[in-house]
N, CA, C and O atoms as a Tripos MOL2 file, in Angstrom:
@<TRIPOS>MOLECULE
protein
  240   239    60     0     0
PROTEIN
NO_CHARGES

@<TRIPOS>ATOM
      1 N          16.0660    9.5300    0.4180 N.3       1 MET1
      2 CA         14.6960    9.8530    0.0300 C.3       1 MET1
      3 C          13.7420    9.0450    0.9160 C.2       1 MET1
      4 O          13.9230    7.8410    1.1000 O.2       1 MET1
      5 N          12.7540    9.7000    1.4470 N.am      2 ALA2
      6 CA         11.8040    9.0660    2.3630 C.3       2 ALA2
      7 C          10.6710    8.3790    1.5960 C.2       2 ALA2
      8 O          10.2680    8.8140    0.5170 O.2       2 ALA2
      9 N          10.1870    7.3200    2.1760 N.am      3 LEU3
     10 CA          9.0460    6.6000    1.6250 C.3       3 LEU3
     11 C           7.7870    7.4430    1.7760 C.2       3 LEU3
     12 O           7.5040    7.9530    2.8590 O.2       3 LEU3
     13 N           7.0260    7.5920    0.6810 N.am      4 GLU4
     14 CA          5.7750    8.3400    0.7540 C.3       4 GLU4
     15 C           4.7130    7.4620    1.4070 C.2       4 GLU4
     16 O           4.3810    6.3960    0.8900 O.2       4 GLU4
     17 N           4.1880    7.9050    2.5280 N.am      5 MET5
     18 CA          3.1880    7.1450    3.2640 C.3       5 MET5
     19 C           1.7970    7.6150    2.8450 C.2       5 MET5
     20 O           1.2190    8.4910    3.4890 O.2       5 MET5
     21 N           1.2730    7.0560    1.8000 N.am      6 ARG6
     22 CA         -0.0480    7.4380    1.3200 C.3       6 ARG6
     23 C          -1.1160    6.9920    2.3120 C.2       6 ARG6
     24 O          -0.9550    5.9890    3.0070 O.2       6 ARG6
     25 N          -2.1870    7.7350    2.3670 N.am      7 THR7
     26 CA         -3.1890    7.4940    3.4080 C.3       7 THR7
     27 C          -4.4900    6.8850    2.8940 C.2       7 THR7
     28 O          -5.4360    6.7130    3.6620 O.2       7 THR7
     29 N          -4.5470    6.5580    1.6020 N.am      8 LEU8
     30 CA         -5.7670    6.0040    1.0160 C.3       8 LEU8
     31 C          -5.4040    4.9310   -0.0120 C.2       8 LEU8
     32 O          -4.4670    5.1060   -0.7910 O.2       8 LEU8
     33 N          -6.1440    3.8270   -0.0120 N.am      9 CYS9
     34 CA         -5.9210    2.7510   -0.9800 C.3       9 CYS9
     35 C          -6.1690    3.2810   -2.3940 C.2       9 CYS9
     36 O          -7.1820    3.9310   -2.6510 O.2       9 CYS9
     37 N          -5.2460    2.9990   -3.2980 N.am     10 GLU10
     38 CA         -5.3630    3.4680   -4.6800 C.3      10 GLU10
     39 C          -6.4110    2.7070   -5.4910 C.2      10 GLU10
     40 O          -6.8440    3.1880   -6.5380 O.2      10 GLU10
     41 N          -6.8190    1.5450   -5.0300 N.am     11 ARG11
     42 CA         -7.7890    0.7520   -5.7890 C.3      11 ARG11
     43 C          -9.2220    1.0500   -5.3550 C.2      11 ARG11
     44 O         -10.0380    1.4810   -6.1700 O.2      11 ARG11
     45 N          -9.5300    0.8270   -4.0930 N.am     12 CYS12
     46 CA        -10.9110    1.0160   -3.6340 C.3      12 CYS12
     47 C         -11.2060    2.4700   -3.2750 C.2      12 CYS12
     48 O         -12.3650    2.8840   -3.2430 O.2      12 CYS12
     49 N         -10.1620    3.2350   -3.0070 N.am     13 GLU13
     50 CA        -10.2690    4.6530   -2.6690 C.3      13 GLU13
     51 C         -11.2010    4.9390   -1.4920 C.2      13 GLU13
     52 O         -11.7410    6.0380   -1.3720 O.2      13 GLU13
     53 N         -11.3860    3.9360   -0.6230 N.am     14 LYS14
     54 CA        -12.2270    4.1460    0.5590 C.3      14 LYS14
     55 C         -11.5430    3.7010    1.8390 C.2      14 LYS14
     56 O         -11.9120    4.1500    2.9240 O.2      14 LYS14
     57 N         -10.5590    2.8320    1.7310 N.am     15 THR15
     58 CA         -9.8720    2.3320    2.9130 C.3      15 THR15
     59 C          -8.7420    3.2750    3.2920 C.2      15 THR15
     60 O          -7.8270    3.5110    2.5040 O.2      15 THR15
     61 N          -8.8130    3.8110    4.5020 N.am     16 THR16
     62 CA         -7.7400    4.6710    4.9850 C.3      16 THR16
     63 C          -6.5770    3.8140    5.4590 C.2      16 THR16
     64 O          -6.7680    2.7250    6.0000 O.2      16 THR16
     65 N          -5.3780    4.3210    5.2500 N.am     17 LEU17
     66 CA         -4.1610    3.5900    5.5770 C.3      17 LEU17
     67 C          -3.3030    4.4220    6.5240 C.2      17 LEU17
     68 O          -2.4460    5.1870    6.0830 O.2      17 LEU17
     69 N          -3.5390    4.2710    7.8340 N.am     18 PRO18
     70 CA         -2.7280    5.0360    8.7870 C.3      18 PRO18
     71 C          -1.2640    4.5940    8.7320 C.2      18 PRO18
     72 O          -0.9630    3.4560    8.3730 O.2      18 PRO18
     73 N          -0.3690    5.4990    9.0870 N.am     19 ALA19
     74 CA          1.0700    5.2280    9.0270 C.3      19 ALA19
     75 C           1.4890    4.0330    9.8730 C.2      19 ALA19
     76 O           2.4810    3.3720    9.5660 O.2      19 ALA19
     77 N           0.7370    3.7520   10.9400 N.am     20 ASP20
     78 CA          1.0910    2.6350   11.8100 C.3      20 ASP20
     79 C           0.2330    1.3950   11.5480 C.2      20 ASP20
     80 O           0.2340    0.4590   12.3470 O.2      20 ASP20
     81 N          -0.5020    1.3900   10.4250 N.am     21 GLY21
     82 CA         -1.3740    0.2660   10.0880 C.3      21 GLY21
     83 C          -0.8800   -0.5190    8.8840 C.2      21 GLY21
     84 O           0.0750   -0.1070    8.2260 O.2      21 GLY21
     85 N          -1.5180   -1.6450    8.5860 N.am     22 PRO22
     86 CA         -1.0840   -2.4900    7.4710 C.3      22 PRO22
     87 C          -1.4410   -1.8880    6.1190 C.2      22 PRO22
     88 O          -2.4950   -1.2730    5.9540 O.2      22 PRO22
     89 N          -0.5440   -2.0750    5.1560 N.am     23 ALA23
     90 CA         -0.7490   -1.6620    3.7680 C.3      23 ALA23
     91 C           0.2390   -2.4360    2.9120 C.2      23 ALA23
     92 O           1.1940   -3.0130    3.4320 O.2      23 ALA23
     93 N           0.0160   -2.4540    1.6040 N.am     24 ARG24
     94 CA          0.9220   -3.1340    0.6740 C.3      24 ARG24
     95 C           1.4110   -2.1200   -0.3560 C.2      24 ARG24
     96 O           0.6400   -1.2840   -0.8290 O.2      24 ARG24
     97 N           2.7170   -2.1990   -0.7060 N.am     25 ILE25
     98 CA          3.2990   -1.2910   -1.6900 C.3      25 ILE25
     99 C           4.1430   -2.0580   -2.7000 C.2      25 ILE25
    100 O           4.5730   -3.1830   -2.4450 O.2      25 ILE25
    101 N           4.3740   -1.4280   -3.8570 N.am     26 CYS26
    102 CA          5.3220   -1.9630   -4.8360 C.3      26 CYS26
    103 C           6.5750   -1.0870   -4.7920 C.2      26 CYS26
    104 O           6.6470   -0.1730   -3.9710 O.2      26 CYS26
    105 N           7.5400   -1.3370   -5.6350 N.am     27 THR27
    106 CA          8.7750   -0.5520   -5.6200 C.3      27 THR27
    107 C           8.5670    0.8860   -6.0770 C.2      27 THR27
    108 O           9.4230    1.7340   -5.8260 O.2      27 THR27
    109 N           7.4550    1.1820   -6.7410 N.am     28 TYR28
    110 CA          7.1460    2.5490   -7.1530 C.3      28 TYR28
    111 C           6.2630    3.2640   -6.1280 C.2      28 TYR28
    112 O           5.7880    4.3710   -6.3820 O.2      28 TYR28
    113 N           6.0450    2.6380   -4.9820 N.am     29 GLU29
    114 CA          5.2490    3.1620   -3.8770 C.3      29 GLU29
    115 C           3.7510    3.2510   -4.1800 C.2      29 GLU29
    116 O           3.0340    4.0040   -3.5210 O.2      29 GLU29
    117 N           3.2680    2.4870   -5.1750 N.am     30 CYS30
    118 CA          1.8280    2.3330   -5.3520 C.3      30 CYS30
    119 C           1.3440    1.6760   -4.0610 C.2      30 CYS30
    120 O           1.9850    0.7480   -3.5670 O.2      30 CYS30
    121 N           0.2370    2.1360   -3.5140 N.am     31 THR31
    122 CA         -0.1800    1.7180   -2.1830 C.3      31 THR31
    123 C          -1.6160    1.2140   -2.1720 C.2      31 THR31
    124 O          -2.5160    1.8600   -2.7100 O.2      31 THR31
    125 N          -1.8220    0.0520   -1.5520 N.am     32 PHE32
    126 CA         -3.1320   -0.5900   -1.5200 C.3      32 PHE32
    127 C          -3.4120   -1.1530   -0.1370 C.2      32 PHE32
    128 O          -2.4900   -1.4600    0.6180 O.2      32 PHE32
    129 N          -4.7010   -1.2880    0.1920 N.am     33 CYS33
    130 CA         -5.0740   -1.9530    1.4400 C.3      33 CYS33
    131 C          -4.8290   -3.4540    1.2760 C.2      33 CYS33
    132 O          -4.6660   -3.9450    0.1590 O.2      33 CYS33
    133 N          -4.8030   -4.1620    2.3740 N.am     34 VAL34
    134 CA         -4.5270   -5.5980    2.3500 C.3      34 VAL34
    135 C          -5.5860   -6.3470    1.5370 C.2      34 VAL34
    136 O          -5.2440   -7.2360    0.7560 O.2      34 VAL34
    137 N          -6.8620   -6.0030    1.7080 N.am     35 ALA35
    138 CA         -7.9350   -6.6990    0.9910 C.3      35 ALA35
    139 C          -7.7910   -6.5390   -0.5260 C.2      35 ALA35
    140 O          -7.9360   -7.5140   -1.2630 O.2      35 ALA35
    141 N          -7.5090   -5.3350   -0.9940 N.am     36 CYS36
    142 CA         -7.3390   -5.1070   -2.4340 C.3      36 CYS36
    143 C          -6.0920   -5.8200   -2.9470 C.2      36 CYS36
    144 O          -6.1130   -6.4140   -4.0260 O.2      36 CYS36
    145 N          -5.0110   -5.7620   -2.1780 N.am     37 SER37
    146 CA         -3.7830   -6.4460   -2.5760 C.3      37 SER37
    147 C          -4.0180   -7.9430   -2.7420 C.2      37 SER37
    148 O          -3.5650   -8.5410   -3.7180 O.2      37 SER37
    149 N          -4.7160   -8.5410   -1.8020 N.am     38 GLU38
    150 CA         -5.0170   -9.9740   -1.8900 C.3      38 GLU38
    151 C          -5.9120  -10.2700   -3.0870 C.2      38 GLU38
    152 O          -5.7320  -11.2900   -3.7520 O.2      38 GLU38
    153 N          -6.8750   -9.3910   -3.3700 N.am     39 ALA39
    154 CA         -7.7650   -9.5860   -4.5220 C.3      39 ALA39
    155 C          -6.9950   -9.5150   -5.8410 C.2      39 ALA39
    156 O          -7.4090  -10.1060   -6.8380 O.2      39 ALA39
    157 N          -5.8750   -8.7910   -5.8420 N.am     40 MET40
    158 CA         -5.0430   -8.6580   -7.0480 C.3      40 MET40
    159 C          -3.8790   -9.6440   -7.0330 C.2      40 MET40
    160 O          -2.9370   -9.5010   -7.8130 O.2      40 MET40
    161 N          -3.9340  -10.6360   -6.1580 N.am     41 ASP41
    162 CA         -2.8670  -11.6390   -6.0070 C.3      41 ASP41
    163 C          -1.5080  -10.9960   -5.7410 C.2      41 ASP41
    164 O          -0.4790  -11.4900   -6.2040 O.2      41 ASP41
    165 N          -1.5100   -9.8930   -4.9940 N.am     42 ASP42
    166 CA         -0.2910   -9.1860   -4.6140 C.3      42 ASP42
    167 C           0.5510   -8.7380   -5.8080 C.2      42 ASP42
    168 O           1.7790   -8.7120   -5.7300 O.2      42 ASP42
    169 N          -0.1180   -8.3810   -6.9240 N.am     43 VAL43
    170 CA          0.5510   -7.8540   -8.1130 C.3      43 VAL43
    171 C           0.0310   -6.4490   -8.3680 C.2      43 VAL43
    172 O          -1.1780   -6.2340   -8.4570 O.2      43 VAL43
    173 N           0.9370   -5.5000   -8.4840 N.am     44 CYS44
    174 CA          0.5520   -4.1140   -8.7240 C.3      44 CYS44
    175 C          -0.0490   -3.9670  -10.1240 C.2      44 CYS44
    176 O           0.5800   -4.3670  -11.1040 O.2      44 CYS44
    177 N          -1.2560   -3.4010  -10.2330 N.am     45 PRO45
    178 CA         -1.8800   -3.2420  -11.5430 C.3      45 PRO45
    179 C          -1.2240   -2.1290  -12.3630 C.2      45 PRO45
    180 O          -1.4440   -2.0480  -13.5720 O.2      45 PRO45
    181 N          -0.4350   -1.2850  -11.7360 N.am     46 ASN46
    182 CA          0.2040   -0.1730  -12.4420 C.3      46 ASN46
    183 C           1.5140   -0.5750  -13.1150 C.2      46 ASN46
    184 O           1.7910   -0.1640  -14.2420 O.2      46 ASN46
    185 N           2.3190   -1.3830  -12.4160 N.am     47 CYS47
    186 CA          3.6430   -1.7250  -12.9520 C.3      47 CYS47
    187 C           3.9000   -3.2250  -13.0560 C.2      47 CYS47
    188 O           4.9060   -3.6380  -13.6330 O.2      47 CYS47
    189 N           3.0080   -4.0440  -12.5050 N.am     48 GLY48
    190 CA          3.2020   -5.4920  -12.5410 C.3      48 GLY48
    191 C           4.1330   -5.9990  -11.4640 C.2      48 GLY48
    192 O           4.4410   -7.1900  -11.4170 O.2      48 GLY48
    193 N           4.5900   -5.1000  -10.5900 N.am     49 GLY49
    194 CA          5.5040   -5.4850   -9.5210 C.3      49 GLY49
    195 C           4.8030   -6.1850   -8.3720 C.2      49 GLY49
    196 O           3.5780   -6.1670   -8.2600 O.2      49 GLY49
    197 N           5.6060   -6.7990   -7.5270 N.am     50 GLU50
    198 CA          5.0880   -7.5080   -6.3560 C.3      50 GLU50
    199 C           4.6830   -6.5070   -5.2750 C.2      50 GLU50
    200 O           5.4150   -5.5600   -4.9860 O.2      50 GLU50
    201 N           3.5160   -6.7280   -4.6850 N.am     51 LEU51
    202 CA          3.0710   -5.9170   -3.5610 C.3      51 LEU51
    203 C           3.5220   -6.5880   -2.2710 C.2      51 LEU51
    204 O           3.2390   -7.7640   -2.0400 O.2      51 LEU51
    205 N           4.2170   -5.8410   -1.4430 N.am     52 VAL52
    206 CA          4.7710   -6.3620   -0.1960 C.3      52 VAL52
    207 C           4.3000   -5.4910    0.9640 C.2      52 VAL52
    208 O           3.8580   -4.3640    0.7410 O.2      52 VAL52
    209 N           4.3850   -5.9930    2.2070 N.am     53 PRO53
    210 CA          3.9610   -5.1830    3.3530 C.3      53 PRO53
    211 C           4.7600   -3.8810    3.4420 C.2      53 PRO53
    212 O           5.9870   -3.8750    3.3480 O.2      53 PRO53
    213 N           4.0370   -2.7950    3.6240 N.am     54 ARG54
    214 CA          4.6770   -1.4880    3.7870 C.3      54 ARG54
    215 C           5.1830   -1.3910    5.2150 C.2      54 ARG54
    216 O           4.4870   -1.8050    6.1420 O.2      54 ARG54
    217 N           6.3960   -0.8450    5.4160 N.am     55 PRO55
    218 CA          6.8630   -0.6490    6.7870 C.3      55 PRO55
    219 C           5.9140    0.2580    7.5530 C.2      55 PRO55
    220 O           5.3460    1.1930    6.9880 O.2      55 PRO55
    221 N           5.7480   -0.0130    8.8130 N.am     56 ARG56
    222 CA          4.8780    0.8320    9.6420 C.3      56 ARG56
    223 C           5.7080    1.9480   10.2540 C.2      56 ARG56
    224 O           6.8750    1.7640   10.5990 O.2      56 ARG56
    225 N           5.0870    3.0940   10.3760 N.am     57 ARG57
    226 CA          5.7520    4.2500   10.9550 C.3      57 ARG57
    227 C           5.0270    4.6250   12.2390 C.2      57 ARG57
    228 O           3.8060    4.7790   12.2460 O.2      57 ARG57
    229 N           5.7680    4.7710   13.3100 N.am     58 VAL58
    230 CA          5.1870    5.1580   14.5920 C.3      58 VAL58
    231 C           4.6740    6.5870   14.4750 C.2      58 VAL58
    232 O           5.3960    7.4820   14.0330 O.2      58 VAL58
    233 N           3.4250    6.7940   14.8740 N.am     59 THR59
    234 CA          2.8590    8.1370   14.8290 C.3      59 THR59
    235 C           3.3320    8.9420   16.0250 C.2      59 THR59
    236 O           3.4980    8.4150   17.1250 O.2      59 THR59
    237 N           3.5440   10.2120   15.7930 N.am     60 ALA60
    238 CA          4.0530   11.0980   16.8580 C.3      60 ALA60
    239 C           2.9660   11.4870   17.8170 C.2      60 ALA60
    240 O           3.2180   12.2260   18.7690 O.2      60 ALA60
@<TRIPOS>BOND
     1     1     2 1
     2     2     3 1
     3     3     4 2
     4     3     5 am
     5     5     6 1
     6     6     7 1
     7     7     8 2
     8     7     9 am
     9     9    10 1
    10    10    11 1
    11    11    12 2
    12    11    13 am
    13    13    14 1
    14    14    15 1
    15    15    16 2
    16    15    17 am
    17    17    18 1
    18    18    19 1
    19    19    20 2
    20    19    21 am
    21    21    22 1
    22    22    23 1
    23    23    24 2
    24    23    25 am
    25    25    26 1
    26    26    27 1
    27    27    28 2
    28    27    29 am
    29    29    30 1
    30    30    31 1
    31    31    32 2
    32    31    33 am
    33    33    34 1
    34    34    35 1
    35    35    36 2
    36    35    37 am
    37    37    38 1
    38    38    39 1
    39    39    40 2
    40    39    41 am
    41    41    42 1
    42    42    43 1
    43    43    44 2
    44    43    45 am
    45    45    46 1
    46    46    47 1
    47    47    48 2
    48    47    49 am
    49    49    50 1
    50    50    51 1
    51    51    52 2
    52    51    53 am
    53    53    54 1
    54    54    55 1
    55    55    56 2
    56    55    57 am
    57    57    58 1
    58    58    59 1
    59    59    60 2
    60    59    61 am
    61    61    62 1
    62    62    63 1
    63    63    64 2
    64    63    65 am
    65    65    66 1
    66    66    67 1
    67    67    68 2
    68    67    69 am
    69    69    70 1
    70    70    71 1
    71    71    72 2
    72    71    73 am
    73    73    74 1
    74    74    75 1
    75    75    76 2
    76    75    77 am
    77    77    78 1
    78    78    79 1
    79    79    80 2
    80    79    81 am
    81    81    82 1
    82    82    83 1
    83    83    84 2
    84    83    85 am
    85    85    86 1
    86    86    87 1
    87    87    88 2
    88    87    89 am
    89    89    90 1
    90    90    91 1
    91    91    92 2
    92    91    93 am
    93    93    94 1
    94    94    95 1
    95    95    96 2
    96    95    97 am
    97    97    98 1
    98    98    99 1
    99    99   100 2
   100    99   101 am
   101   101   102 1
   102   102   103 1
   103   103   104 2
   104   103   105 am
   105   105   106 1
   106   106   107 1
   107   107   108 2
   108   107   109 am
   109   109   110 1
   110   110   111 1
   111   111   112 2
   112   111   113 am
   113   113   114 1
   114   114   115 1
   115   115   116 2
   116   115   117 am
   117   117   118 1
   118   118   119 1
   119   119   120 2
   120   119   121 am
   121   121   122 1
   122   122   123 1
   123   123   124 2
   124   123   125 am
   125   125   126 1
   126   126   127 1
   127   127   128 2
   128   127   129 am
   129   129   130 1
   130   130   131 1
   131   131   132 2
   132   131   133 am
   133   133   134 1
   134   134   135 1
   135   135   136 2
   136   135   137 am
   137   137   138 1
   138   138   139 1
   139   139   140 2
   140   139   141 am
   141   141   142 1
   142   142   143 1
   143   143   144 2
   144   143   145 am
   145   145   146 1
   146   146   147 1
   147   147   148 2
   148   147   149 am
   149   149   150 1
   150   150   151 1
   151   151   152 2
   152   151   153 am
   153   153   154 1
   154   154   155 1
   155   155   156 2
   156   155   157 am
   157   157   158 1
   158   158   159 1
   159   159   160 2
   160   159   161 am
   161   161   162 1
   162   162   163 1
   163   163   164 2
   164   163   165 am
   165   165   166 1
   166   166   167 1
   167   167   168 2
   168   167   169 am
   169   169   170 1
   170   170   171 1
   171   171   172 2
   172   171   173 am
   173   173   174 1
   174   174   175 1
   175   175   176 2
   176   175   177 am
   177   177   178 1
   178   178   179 1
   179   179   180 2
   180   179   181 am
   181   181   182 1
   182   182   183 1
   183   183   184 2
   184   183   185 am
   185   185   186 1
   186   186   187 1
   187   187   188 2
   188   187   189 am
   189   189   190 1
   190   190   191 1
   191   191   192 2
   192   191   193 am
   193   193   194 1
   194   194   195 1
   195   195   196 2
   196   195   197 am
   197   197   198 1
   198   198   199 1
   199   199   200 2
   200   199   201 am
   201   201   202 1
   202   202   203 1
   203   203   204 2
   204   203   205 am
   205   205   206 1
   206   206   207 1
   207   207   208 2
   208   207   209 am
   209   209   210 1
   210   210   211 1
   211   211   212 2
   212   211   213 am
   213   213   214 1
   214   214   215 1
   215   215   216 2
   216   215   217 am
   217   217   218 1
   218   218   219 1
   219   219   220 2
   220   219   221 am
   221   221   222 1
   222   222   223 1
   223   223   224 2
   224   223   225 am
   225   225   226 1
   226   226   227 1
   227   227   228 2
   228   227   229 am
   229   229   230 1
   230   230   231 1
   231   231   232 2
   232   231   233 am
   233   233   234 1
   234   234   235 1
   235   235   236 2
   236   235   237 am
   237   237   238 1
   238   238   239 1
   239   239   240 2
@<TRIPOS>SUBSTRUCTURE
     1 MET1         2 RESIDUE 1 A MET
     2 ALA2         6 RESIDUE 1 A ALA
     3 LEU3        10 RESIDUE 1 A LEU
     4 GLU4        14 RESIDUE 1 A GLU
     5 MET5        18 RESIDUE 1 A MET
     6 ARG6        22 RESIDUE 1 A ARG
     7 THR7        26 RESIDUE 1 A THR
     8 LEU8        30 RESIDUE 1 A LEU
     9 CYS9        34 RESIDUE 1 A CYS
    10 GLU10       38 RESIDUE 1 A GLU
    11 ARG11       42 RESIDUE 1 A ARG
    12 CYS12       46 RESIDUE 1 A CYS
    13 GLU13       50 RESIDUE 1 A GLU
    14 LYS14       54 RESIDUE 1 A LYS
    15 THR15       58 RESIDUE 1 A THR
    16 THR16       62 RESIDUE 1 A THR
    17 LEU17       66 RESIDUE 1 A LEU
    18 PRO18       70 RESIDUE 1 A PRO
    19 ALA19       74 RESIDUE 1 A ALA
    20 ASP20       78 RESIDUE 1 A ASP
    21 GLY21       82 RESIDUE 1 A GLY
    22 PRO22       86 RESIDUE 1 A PRO
    23 ALA23       90 RESIDUE 1 A ALA
    24 ARG24       94 RESIDUE 1 A ARG
    25 ILE25       98 RESIDUE 1 A ILE
    26 CYS26      102 RESIDUE 1 A CYS
    27 THR27      106 RESIDUE 1 A THR
    28 TYR28      110 RESIDUE 1 A TYR
    29 GLU29      114 RESIDUE 1 A GLU
    30 CYS30      118 RESIDUE 1 A CYS
    31 THR31      122 RESIDUE 1 A THR
    32 PHE32      126 RESIDUE 1 A PHE
    33 CYS33      130 RESIDUE 1 A CYS
    34 VAL34      134 RESIDUE 1 A VAL
    35 ALA35      138 RESIDUE 1 A ALA
    36 CYS36      142 RESIDUE 1 A CYS
    37 SER37      146 RESIDUE 1 A SER
    38 GLU38      150 RESIDUE 1 A GLU
    39 ALA39      154 RESIDUE 1 A ALA
    40 MET40      158 RESIDUE 1 A MET
    41 ASP41      162 RESIDUE 1 A ASP
    42 ASP42      166 RESIDUE 1 A ASP
    43 VAL43      170 RESIDUE 1 A VAL
    44 CYS44      174 RESIDUE 1 A CYS
    45 PRO45      178 RESIDUE 1 A PRO
    46 ASN46      182 RESIDUE 1 A ASN
    47 CYS47      186 RESIDUE 1 A CYS
    48 GLY48      190 RESIDUE 1 A GLY
    49 GLY49      194 RESIDUE 1 A GLY
    50 GLU50      198 RESIDUE 1 A GLU
    51 LEU51      202 RESIDUE 1 A LEU
    52 VAL52      206 RESIDUE 1 A VAL
    53 PRO53      210 RESIDUE 1 A PRO
    54 ARG54      214 RESIDUE 1 A ARG
    55 PRO55      218 RESIDUE 1 A PRO
    56 ARG56      222 RESIDUE 1 A ARG
    57 ARG57      226 RESIDUE 1 A ARG
    58 VAL58      230 RESIDUE 1 A VAL
    59 THR59      234 RESIDUE 1 A THR
    60 ALA60      238 RESIDUE 1 A ALA
């Protein structure tokens, strides 16, 4: 199963998240920009899981 590469921060809903750029995810693939993740102390507000750097994907 492939990782869903969401393109918009779920918290601020204004920061775009390109596949080759920085983002933070939890194990349920909730996705946030770095600034929002840091503001939430790297804890997912949906599941309480740890937010970690999302792998970057090279764009074609």
